[in-house]
Structure formats: structure tokens, C-alpha cells
Backbone atoms as SQL, in Angstrom:
CREATE TABLE atoms (id INTEGER PRIMARY KEY, chain TEXT, resi INTEGER, resn TEXT, atom TEXT, x REAL, y REAL, z REAL);
INSERT INTO atoms VALUES
  (1, 'A', 1, 'MET', 'N', 0.824, -1.202, 0.000),
  (2, 'A', 1, 'MET', 'CA', 0.000, 0.000, 0.000),
  (3, 'A', 1, 'MET', 'C', 0.861, 1.256, 0.000),
  (4, 'A', 2, 'LEU', 'N', 1.859, 1.284, 0.898),
  (5, 'A', 2, 'LEU', 'CA', 2.720, 2.463, 0.990),
  (6, 'A', 2, 'LEU', 'C', 3.546, 2.629, -0.275),
  (7, 'A', 3, 'VAL', 'N', 4.017, 1.492, -0.846),
  (8, 'A', 3, 'VAL', 'CA', 4.832, 1.573, -2.064),
  (9, 'A', 3, 'VAL', 'C', 3.999, 2.126, -3.213),
  (10, 'A', 4, 'ILE', 'N', 2.736, 1.701, -3.291),
  (11, 'A', 4, 'ILE', 'CA', 1.861, 2.208, -4.353),
  (12, 'A', 4, 'ILE', 'C', 1.631, 3.702, -4.171),
  (13, 'A', 5, 'GLY', 'N', 1.525, 4.153, -2.908),
  (14, 'A', 5, 'GLY', 'CA', 1.234, 5.553, -2.639),
  (15, 'A', 5, 'GLY', 'C', 2.381, 6.490, -2.958),
  (16, 'A', 6, 'VAL', 'N', 3.602, 5.942, -3.127),
  (17, 'A', 6, 'VAL', 'CA', 4.754, 6.820, -3.346),
  (18, 'A', 6, 'VAL', 'C', 4.698, 7.426, -4.733),
  (19, 'A', 7, 'LYS', 'N', 4.450, 6.592, -5.761),
  (20, 'A', 7, 'LYS', 'CA', 4.525, 7.098, -7.130),
  (21, 'A', 7, 'LYS', 'C', 3.217, 6.819, -7.850),
  (22, 'A', 8, 'GLN', 'N', 2.339, 7.812, -7.843),
  (23, 'A', 8, 'GLN', 'CA', 1.081, 7.703, -8.594),
  (24, 'A', 8, 'GLN', 'C', 0.624, 9.107, -8.943),
  (25, 'A', 9, 'GLU', 'N', 1.091, 9.616, -10.049),
  (26, 'A', 9, 'GLU', 'CA', 0.757, 10.988, -10.422),
  (27, 'A', 9, 'GLU', 'C', -0.598, 11.044, -11.129),
  (28, 'A', 10, 'GLU', 'N', -0.850, 10.115, -12.055),
  (29, 'A', 10, 'GLU', 'CA', -2.127, 10.129, -12.766),
  (30, 'A', 10, 'GLU', 'C', -3.301, 9.752, -11.862),
  (31, 'A', 11, 'PRO', 'N', -3.170, 8.718, -10.991),
  (32, 'A', 11, 'PRO', 'CA', -4.270, 8.467, -10.046),
  (33, 'A', 11, 'PRO', 'C', -4.575, 9.668, -9.163),
  (34, 'A', 12, 'ASP', 'N', -3.542, 10.455, -8.816),
  (35, 'A', 12, 'ASP', 'CA', -3.793, 11.667, -8.037),
  (36, 'A', 12, 'ASP', 'C', -4.654, 12.643, -8.826),
  (37, 'A', 13, 'LYS', 'N', -4.356, 12.795, -10.126),
  (38, 'A', 13, 'LYS', 'CA', -5.161, 13.695, -10.960),
  (39, 'A', 13, 'LYS', 'C', -6.601, 13.192, -11.057),
  (40, 'A', 14, 'ILE', 'N', -6.758, 11.871, -11.221),
  (41, 'A', 14, 'ILE', 'CA', -8.103, 11.298, -11.286),
  (42, 'A', 14, 'ILE', 'C', -8.836, 11.543, -9.971),
  (43, 'A', 15, 'PHE', 'N', -8.115, 11.379, -8.843),
  (44, 'A', 15, 'PHE', 'CA', -8.712, 11.623, -7.527),
  (45, 'A', 15, 'PHE', 'C', -9.160, 13.068, -7.404),
  (46, 'A', 16, 'LEU', 'N', -8.334, 13.995, -7.896),
  (47, 'A', 16, 'LEU', 'CA', -8.688, 15.415, -7.839),
  (48, 'A', 16, 'LEU', 'C', -9.928, 15.689, -8.683),
  (49, 'A', 17, 'MET', 'N', -9.969, 15.114, -9.905),
  (50, 'A', 17, 'MET', 'CA', -11.130, 15.298, -10.774),
  (51, 'A', 17, 'MET', 'C', -12.401, 14.770, -10.108),
  (52, 'A', 18, 'MET', 'N', -12.308, 13.556, -9.512),
  (53, 'A', 18, 'MET', 'CA', -13.462, 12.986, -8.831),
  (54, 'A', 18, 'MET', 'C', -13.895, 13.876, -7.679),
  (55, 'A', 19, 'LEU', 'N', -12.916, 14.424, -6.947),
  (56, 'A', 19, 'LEU', 'CA', -13.223, 15.297, -5.810),
  (57, 'A', 19, 'LEU', 'C', -13.955, 16.541, -6.283),
  (58, 'A', 20, 'VAL', 'N', -13.446, 17.148, -7.370),
  (59, 'A', 20, 'VAL', 'CA', -14.087, 18.357, -7.897),
  (60, 'A', 20, 'VAL', 'C', -15.506, 18.044, -8.365),
  (61, 'A', 21, 'MET', 'N', -15.666, 16.919, -9.084),
  (62, 'A', 21, 'MET', 'CA', -16.993, 16.545, -9.565),
  (63, 'A', 21, 'MET', 'C', -17.947, 16.278, -8.404),
  (64, 'A', 22, 'ALA', 'N', -17.440, 15.610, -7.353),
  (65, 'A', 22, 'ALA', 'CA', -18.284, 15.320, -6.191),
  (66, 'A', 22, 'ALA', 'C', -18.724, 16.610, -5.514),
  (67, 'A', 23, 'VAL', 'N', -17.786, 17.541, -5.344),
  (68, 'A', 23, 'VAL', 'CA', -18.129, 18.822, -4.716),
  (69, 'A', 23, 'VAL', 'C', -19.150, 19.569, -5.574),
  (70, 'A', 24, 'GLY', 'N', -18.952, 19.573, -6.902),
  (71, 'A', 24, 'GLY', 'CA', -19.883, 20.259, -7.786),
  (72, 'A', 24, 'GLY', 'C', -21.267, 19.632, -7.777),
  (73, 'A', 25, 'THR', 'N', -21.308, 18.295, -7.661),
  (74, 'A', 25, 'THR', 'CA', -22.597, 17.610, -7.650),
  (75, 'A', 25, 'THR', 'C', -23.353, 17.855, -6.350),
  (76, 'A', 26, 'PHE', 'N', -22.599, 17.894, -5.238),
  (77, 'A', 26, 'PHE', 'CA', -23.247, 17.971, -3.930),
  (78, 'A', 26, 'PHE', 'C', -23.439, 19.397, -3.436),
  (79, 'A', 27, 'LEU', 'N', -23.042, 20.409, -4.236),
  (80, 'A', 27, 'LEU', 'CA', -23.131, 21.783, -3.744),
  (81, 'A', 27, 'LEU', 'C', -24.543, 22.185, -3.309),
  (82, 'A', 28, 'PRO', 'N', -25.614, 21.858, -4.057),
  (83, 'A', 28, 'PRO', 'CA', -26.960, 22.226, -3.581),
  (84, 'A', 28, 'PRO', 'C', -27.315, 21.573, -2.251),
  (85, 'A', 29, 'TYR', 'N', -26.747, 20.390, -1.969),
  (86, 'A', 29, 'TYR', 'CA', -27.066, 19.668, -0.739),
  (87, 'A', 29, 'TYR', 'C', -25.902, 19.728, 0.248),
  (88, 'A', 30, 'ILE', 'N', -25.082, 20.806, 0.136),
  (89, 'A', 30, 'ILE', 'CA', -23.800, 20.834, 0.843),
  (90, 'A', 30, 'ILE', 'C', -23.988, 20.780, 2.350),
  (91, 'A', 31, 'GLU', 'N', -25.092, 21.337, 2.866),
  (92, 'A', 31, 'GLU', 'CA', -25.295, 21.339, 4.316),
  (93, 'A', 31, 'GLU', 'C', -25.457, 19.922, 4.853),
  (94, 'A', 32, 'ILE', 'N', -26.127, 19.050, 4.092),
  (95, 'A', 32, 'ILE', 'CA', -26.358, 17.677, 4.529),
  (96, 'A', 32, 'ILE', 'C', -25.097, 16.836, 4.333),
  (97, 'A', 33, 'VAL', 'N', -24.438, 17.005, 3.186),
  (98, 'A', 33, 'VAL', 'CA', -23.382, 16.088, 2.783),
  (99, 'A', 33, 'VAL', 'C', -22.008, 16.543, 3.273),
  (100, 'A', 34, 'LEU', 'N', -21.911, 17.811, 3.756),
  (101, 'A', 34, 'LEU', 'CA', -20.598, 18.387, 4.062),
  (102, 'A', 34, 'LEU', 'C', -19.818, 17.538, 5.056),
  (103, 'A', 35, 'THR', 'N', -20.465, 17.114, 6.134),
  (104, 'A', 35, 'THR', 'CA', -19.741, 16.347, 7.147),
  (105, 'A', 35, 'THR', 'C', -19.291, 14.996, 6.588),
  (106, 'A', 36, 'GLY', 'N', -20.162, 14.338, 5.832),
  (107, 'A', 36, 'GLY', 'CA', -19.799, 13.048, 5.251),
  (108, 'A', 36, 'GLY', 'C', -18.644, 13.165, 4.282),
  (109, 'A', 37, 'VAL', 'N', -18.698, 14.170, 3.394),
  (110, 'A', 37, 'VAL', 'CA', -17.618, 14.378, 2.429),
  (111, 'A', 37, 'VAL', 'C', -16.322, 14.710, 3.154),
  (112, 'A', 38, 'THR', 'N', -16.407, 15.529, 4.204),
  (113, 'A', 38, 'THR', 'CA', -15.213, 15.900, 4.954),
  (114, 'A', 38, 'THR', 'C', -14.563, 14.672, 5.571),
  (115, 'A', 39, 'VAL', 'N', -15.362, 13.843, 6.234),
  (116, 'A', 39, 'VAL', 'CA', -14.826, 12.628, 6.857),
  (117, 'A', 39, 'VAL', 'C', -14.226, 11.714, 5.804),
  (118, 'A', 40, 'PHE', 'N', -14.925, 11.563, 4.661),
  (119, 'A', 40, 'PHE', 'CA', -14.445, 10.709, 3.580),
  (120, 'A', 40, 'PHE', 'C', -13.098, 11.190, 3.066),
  (121, 'A', 41, 'ILE', 'N', -12.981, 12.507, 2.802),
  (122, 'A', 41, 'ILE', 'CA', -11.729, 13.071, 2.296),
  (123, 'A', 41, 'ILE', 'C', -10.614, 12.872, 3.311),
  (124, 'A', 42, 'LEU', 'N', -10.906, 13.113, 4.581),
  (125, 'A', 42, 'LEU', 'CA', -9.880, 12.960, 5.616),
  (126, 'A', 42, 'LEU', 'C', -9.412, 11.515, 5.705),
  (127, 'A', 43, 'VAL', 'N', -10.352, 10.563, 5.653),
  (128, 'A', 43, 'VAL', 'CA', -9.978, 9.147, 5.730),
  (129, 'A', 43, 'VAL', 'C', -9.115, 8.765, 4.540),
  (130, 'A', 44, 'ILE', 'N', -9.543, 9.166, 3.318),
  (131, 'A', 44, 'ILE', 'CA', -8.771, 8.859, 2.117),
  (132, 'A', 44, 'ILE', 'C', -7.368, 9.447, 2.222),
  (133, 'A', 45, 'SER', 'N', -7.294, 10.704, 2.665),
  (134, 'A', 45, 'SER', 'CA', -5.999, 11.377, 2.721),
  (135, 'A', 45, 'SER', 'C', -5.083, 10.733, 3.747),
  (136, 'A', 46, 'PHE', 'N', -5.647, 10.276, 4.864),
  (137, 'A', 46, 'PHE', 'CA', -4.808, 9.636, 5.872),
  (138, 'A', 46, 'PHE', 'C', -4.419, 8.228, 5.453),
  (139, 'A', 47, 'VAL', 'N', -5.285, 7.543, 4.690),
  (140, 'A', 47, 'VAL', 'CA', -4.929, 6.209, 4.195),
  (141, 'A', 47, 'VAL', 'C', -3.782, 6.320, 3.202),
  (142, 'A', 48, 'ILE', 'N', -3.878, 7.258, 2.271),
  (143, 'A', 48, 'ILE', 'CA', -2.797, 7.481, 1.300),
  (144, 'A', 48, 'ILE', 'C', -1.959, 8.640, 1.839),
  (145, 'A', 49, 'MET', 'N', -0.869, 8.322, 2.510),
  (146, 'A', 49, 'MET', 'CA', -0.112, 9.350, 3.226),
  (147, 'A', 49, 'MET', 'C', 0.680, 10.259, 2.294),
  (148, 'A', 50, 'SER', 'N', 0.693, 9.970, 0.995),
  (149, 'A', 50, 'SER', 'CA', 1.452, 10.812, 0.068),
  (150, 'A', 50, 'SER', 'C', 0.664, 12.053, -0.346),
  (151, 'A', 51, 'LEU', 'N', -0.576, 12.177, 0.137),
  (152, 'A', 51, 'LEU', 'CA', -1.441, 13.267, -0.317),
  (153, 'A', 51, 'LEU', 'C', -1.540, 14.375, 0.732),
  (154, 'A', 52, 'HIS', 'N', -0.384, 14.776, 1.296),
  (155, 'A', 52, 'HIS', 'CA', -0.417, 15.845, 2.304),
  (156, 'A', 52, 'HIS', 'C', -0.908, 17.156, 1.691),
  (157, 'A', 53, 'ILE', 'N', -0.466, 17.450, 0.458),
  (158, 'A', 53, 'ILE', 'CA', -0.871, 18.688, -0.211),
  (159, 'A', 53, 'ILE', 'C', -2.376, 18.664, -0.473),
  (160, 'A', 54, 'TYR', 'N', -2.884, 17.483, -0.892),
  (161, 'A', 54, 'TYR', 'CA', -4.310, 17.389, -1.167),
  (162, 'A', 54, 'TYR', 'C', -5.129, 17.552, 0.110),
  (163, 'A', 55, 'LEU', 'N', -4.587, 17.034, 1.239),
  (164, 'A', 55, 'LEU', 'CA', -5.274, 17.219, 2.518),
  (165, 'A', 55, 'LEU', 'C', -5.386, 18.696, 2.854),
  (166, 'A', 56, 'LEU', 'N', -4.290, 19.433, 2.652),
  (167, 'A', 56, 'LEU', 'CA', -4.304, 20.878, 2.879),
  (168, 'A', 56, 'LEU', 'C', -5.332, 21.548, 1.970),
  (169, 'A', 57, 'LEU', 'N', -5.305, 21.192, 0.675),
  (170, 'A', 57, 'LEU', 'CA', -6.252, 21.769, -0.278),
  (171, 'A', 57, 'LEU', 'C', -7.693, 21.471, 0.131),
  (172, 'A', 58, 'CYS', 'N', -7.931, 20.236, 0.582),
  (173, 'A', 58, 'CYS', 'CA', -9.287, 19.864, 0.992),
  (174, 'A', 58, 'CYS', 'C', -9.750, 20.716, 2.169),
  (175, 'A', 59, 'VAL', 'N', -8.868, 20.896, 3.168),
  (176, 'A', 59, 'VAL', 'CA', -9.244, 21.692, 4.339),
  (177, 'A', 59, 'VAL', 'C', -9.545, 23.125, 3.926),
  (178, 'A', 60, 'VAL', 'N', -8.675, 23.688, 3.063),
  (179, 'A', 60, 'VAL', 'CA', -8.874, 25.071, 2.619),
  (180, 'A', 60, 'VAL', 'C', -10.171, 25.195, 1.829),
  (181, 'A', 61, 'SER', 'N', -10.415, 24.246, 0.908),
  (182, 'A', 61, 'SER', 'CA', -11.624, 24.324, 0.082),
  (183, 'A', 61, 'SER', 'C', -12.881, 24.153, 0.929),
  (184, 'A', 62, 'ILE', 'N', -12.821, 23.272, 1.930),
  (185, 'A', 62, 'ILE', 'CA', -13.974, 23.102, 2.813),
  (186, 'A', 62, 'ILE', 'C', -14.240, 24.385, 3.585),
  (187, 'A', 63, 'TYR', 'N', -13.173, 25.049, 4.053),
  (188, 'A', 63, 'TYR', 'CA', -13.340, 26.324, 4.765),
  (189, 'A', 63, 'TYR', 'C', -13.973, 27.369, 3.854),
  (190, 'A', 64, 'ILE', 'N', -13.498, 27.430, 2.597),
  (191, 'A', 64, 'ILE', 'CA', -14.049, 28.392, 1.632),
  (192, 'A', 64, 'ILE', 'C', -15.520, 28.076, 1.362),
  (193, 'A', 65, 'ILE', 'N', -15.843, 26.784, 1.217),
  (194, 'A', 65, 'ILE', 'CA', -17.234, 26.395, 0.957),
  (195, 'A', 65, 'ILE', 'C', -18.120, 26.804, 2.126),
  (196, 'A', 66, 'ILE', 'N', -17.629, 26.605, 3.357),
  (197, 'A', 66, 'ILE', 'CA', -18.436, 26.968, 4.523),
  (198, 'A', 66, 'ILE', 'C', -18.668, 28.472, 4.556),
  (199, 'A', 67, 'THR', 'N', -17.626, 29.267, 4.241),
  (200, 'A', 67, 'THR', 'CA', -17.757, 30.715, 4.360),
  (201, 'A', 67, 'THR', 'C', -18.590, 31.296, 3.224),
  (202, 'A', 68, 'ASN', 'N', -18.435, 30.771, 2.007),
  (203, 'A', 68, 'ASN', 'CA', -19.116, 31.345, 0.842),
  (204, 'A', 68, 'ASN', 'C', -20.181, 30.398, 0.302),
  (205, 'A', 69, 'LYS', 'N', -20.891, 29.698, 1.194),
  (206, 'A', 69, 'LYS', 'CA', -21.824, 28.659, 0.767),
  (207, 'A', 69, 'LYS', 'C', -22.917, 29.215, -0.136),
  (208, 'A', 70, 'VAL', 'N', -23.515, 30.320, 0.264),
  (209, 'A', 70, 'VAL', 'CA', -24.641, 30.860, -0.500),
  (210, 'A', 70, 'VAL', 'C', -24.169, 31.351, -1.861),
  (211, 'A', 71, 'LYS', 'N', -23.010, 32.023, -1.901),
  (212, 'A', 71, 'LYS', 'CA', -22.488, 32.521, -3.174),
  (213, 'A', 71, 'LYS', 'C', -22.219, 31.371, -4.136),
  (214, 'A', 72, 'LEU', 'N', -21.586, 30.296, -3.629),
  (215, 'A', 72, 'LEU', 'CA', -21.297, 29.148, -4.476),
  (216, 'A', 72, 'LEU', 'C', -22.583, 28.540, -5.016),
  (217, 'A', 73, 'GLN', 'N', -23.602, 28.412, -4.149),
  (218, 'A', 73, 'GLN', 'CA', -24.866, 27.838, -4.607),
  (219, 'A', 73, 'GLN', 'C', -25.483, 28.702, -5.701),
  (220, 'A', 74, 'ARG', 'N', -25.437, 30.023, -5.547),
  (221, 'A', 74, 'ARG', 'CA', -26.002, 30.898, -6.571),
  (222, 'A', 74, 'ARG', 'C', -25.260, 30.741, -7.891),
  (223, 'A', 75, 'VAL', 'N', -23.924, 30.667, -7.828),
  (224, 'A', 75, 'VAL', 'CA', -23.141, 30.497, -9.060),
  (225, 'A', 75, 'VAL', 'C', -23.526, 29.201, -9.752),
  (226, 'A', 76, 'TRP', 'N', -23.619, 28.096, -8.989),
  (227, 'A', 76, 'TRP', 'CA', -23.926, 26.814, -9.612),
  (228, 'A', 76, 'TRP', 'C', -25.354, 26.790, -10.157),
  (229, 'A', 77, 'TYR', 'N', -26.302, 27.425, -9.476),
  (230, 'A', 77, 'TYR', 'CA', -27.671, 27.438, -9.990),
  (231, 'A', 77, 'TYR', 'C', -27.751, 28.237, -11.286),
  (232, 'A', 78, 'THR', 'N', -27.004, 29.343, -11.392),
  (233, 'A', 78, 'THR', 'CA', -27.029, 30.104, -12.637),
  (234, 'A', 78, 'THR', 'C', -26.388, 29.302, -13.761),
  (235, 'A', 79, 'ARG', 'N', -25.329, 28.549, -13.445),
  (236, 'A', 79, 'ARG', 'CA', -24.729, 27.694, -14.475),
  (237, 'A', 79, 'ARG', 'C', -25.719, 26.644, -14.954),
  (238, 'A', 80, 'ASP', 'N', -26.483, 26.067, -14.020),
  (239, 'A', 80, 'ASP', 'CA', -27.444, 25.034, -14.394),
  (240, 'A', 80, 'ASP', 'C', -28.520, 25.596, -15.313),
  (241, 'A', 81, 'THR', 'N', -28.970, 26.830, -15.079),
  (242, 'A', 81, 'THR', 'CA', -30.041, 27.381, -15.899),
  (243, 'A', 81, 'THR', 'C', -29.542, 27.760, -17.288),
  (244, 'A', 82, 'ARG', 'N', -28.257, 28.063, -17.426),
  (245, 'A', 82, 'ARG', 'CA', -27.743, 28.436, -18.750),
  (246, 'A', 82, 'ARG', 'C', -27.758, 27.258, -19.713),
  (247, 'A', 83, 'TYR', 'N', -27.458, 26.048, -19.210),
  (248, 'A', 83, 'TYR', 'CA', -27.330, 24.905, -20.111),
  (249, 'A', 83, 'TYR', 'C', -28.670, 24.358, -20.562);
């Protein structure tokens, strides 16, 4: 497990893409899902110890989501109506 975690650049990118997609999908329901997503991200990051930077990014993004929750929801709703 640890050896696999040392060198995986493309899986990290895939993980980031999945994380972004998950956050974008759950933004309207962020109040309900926020704690679950946070715990999930923390568990994943601690299991794969090579993702210290991603753990930092996750904490920062979660803080930003909490502070600007309404603004983010408005942006995503306007994007949904355009398509």
C-alpha cells in the first residue's frame, strides 16, 4: 500500500477530478453532505499518506465552501439554468 502511494501521479489527478466533480454535484445539498464528504476526504488522505498537499487543499476548500456557501450555490444554480 505504501509503495503504491509513493509514485502515482495520474491516479492523483483522477482523484482530484473525482473530488471536484463530487463537490460540484453535492453543492446544492452541501449542508447535509458536508460532514460526510469531509470525513471521507480525511480518511482517504490519511490512508494514502502521500497526499499531504491534497489534505491541505481539501481543508482550505472546505473552509471556503463553509464561508461562501450561499455565493457558491447561486453560481452553480445560474450555471445550471444556462445549459
